C-alpha positions as CSV (number, residue, x, y, z in Angstrom):
1,M,-17.8,-58.2,-59.2
2,K,-16.1,-61.2,-60.6
3,E,-17.2,-62.9,-63.8
4,N,-19.4,-65.9,-62.9
5,V,-21.3,-66.7,-66.1
6,G,-19.9,-69.5,-68.3
7,K,-20.2,-70.0,-72.1
8,K,-23.3,-72.2,-72.1
9,D,-25.0,-70.0,-69.6
10,R,-24.2,-66.9,-71.8
11,I,-25.7,-68.6,-74.8
12,I,-28.9,-69.4,-73.0
13,R,-29.1,-65.9,-71.5
14,S,-28.4,-64.2,-74.9
15,L,-31.4,-66.1,-76.3
16,A,-33.8,-66.0,-73.3
17,G,-33.2,-62.3,-72.6
18,P,-34.3,-60.9,-76.0
19,A,-37.1,-63.4,-76.1
20,L,-38.5,-62.1,-72.8
21,I,-38.2,-58.5,-74.0
22,T,-40.0,-59.3,-77.3
23,F,-42.7,-61.4,-75.5
24,G,-43.2,-58.7,-72.9
25,Y,-43.5,-56.0,-75.4
26,A,-45.7,-57.7,-78.0
27,G,-47.4,-60.5,-76.1
28,L,-48.0,-59.2,-72.7
29,G,-48.7,-55.6,-73.6
30,G,-45.6,-53.9,-72.2
31,N,-46.0,-51.2,-74.9
32,K,-49.5,-50.4,-73.4
33,G,-48.2,-50.2,-69.9
34,H,-49.4,-53.6,-68.6
35,L,-47.5,-54.6,-65.5
36,A,-46.7,-58.2,-66.6
37,G,-45.3,-56.9,-69.9
38,L,-43.2,-54.3,-68.2
39,L,-41.8,-56.8,-65.7
40,S,-41.0,-59.2,-68.6
41,I,-39.1,-56.4,-70.4
42,V,-37.1,-55.5,-67.3
43,A,-36.3,-59.2,-66.6
44,G,-35.2,-59.7,-70.2
45,T,-33.0,-56.6,-70.1
46,L,-31.3,-57.8,-66.9
47,I,-30.7,-61.3,-68.3
48,T,-29.3,-59.9,-71.5
49,E,-27.0,-57.5,-69.6
50,S,-25.7,-60.4,-67.5
51,A,-25.0,-62.3,-70.8
52,I,-23.0,-59.4,-72.2
53,T,-21.0,-58.5,-69.0
54,E,-20.6,-62.2,-67.8
55,V,-21.5,-61.0,-64.3
56,C,-24.7,-62.1,-62.6
57,P,-25.5,-60.7,-59.1
58,V,-27.9,-63.5,-58.4
59,N,-25.2,-66.1,-59.1
60,E,-22.9,-64.1,-56.9
61,F,-25.4,-64.1,-54.0
62,F,-25.9,-67.8,-54.2
63,G,-22.2,-68.6,-54.8
64,I,-22.8,-70.1,-58.2
65,D,-20.0,-69.9,-60.8
66,T,-20.8,-71.5,-64.2
67,R,-17.5,-70.9,-65.8
68,H,-15.3,-73.9,-66.4
69,K,-12.0,-73.4,-64.6
70,K,-8.9,-74.8,-66.3
71,Q,-7.5,-77.6,-64.3
72,S,-3.8,-78.4,-64.2
73,P,-2.9,-81.9,-65.5
74,F,-1.7,-82.7,-62.0
75,S,-5.0,-82.1,-60.3
76,K,-6.3,-85.6,-60.9
77,I,-3.0,-87.0,-59.4
78,K,-3.4,-84.8,-56.4
79,K,-6.9,-86.0,-55.8
80,A,-5.8,-89.6,-56.1
81,L,-3.1,-89.2,-53.5
82,V,-5.3,-87.5,-51.0
């Protein structure tokens, strides 16, 4: 799979993933086997993994790419001429 997670997206995911893991473990009772807590831990783990690898299968499925692609200095000129 191609990388499709940009810098801002990575920062958000690297904060939200561990927060979900912690909340699921402590707040929702994931350590006691409660389903909501376990689902929160799994979701947080997947979000953290996508922040580390910069690949998100959900983004791939929907065709979303949050990386900023470098544009050539001539791209604005090409758009103006077309």
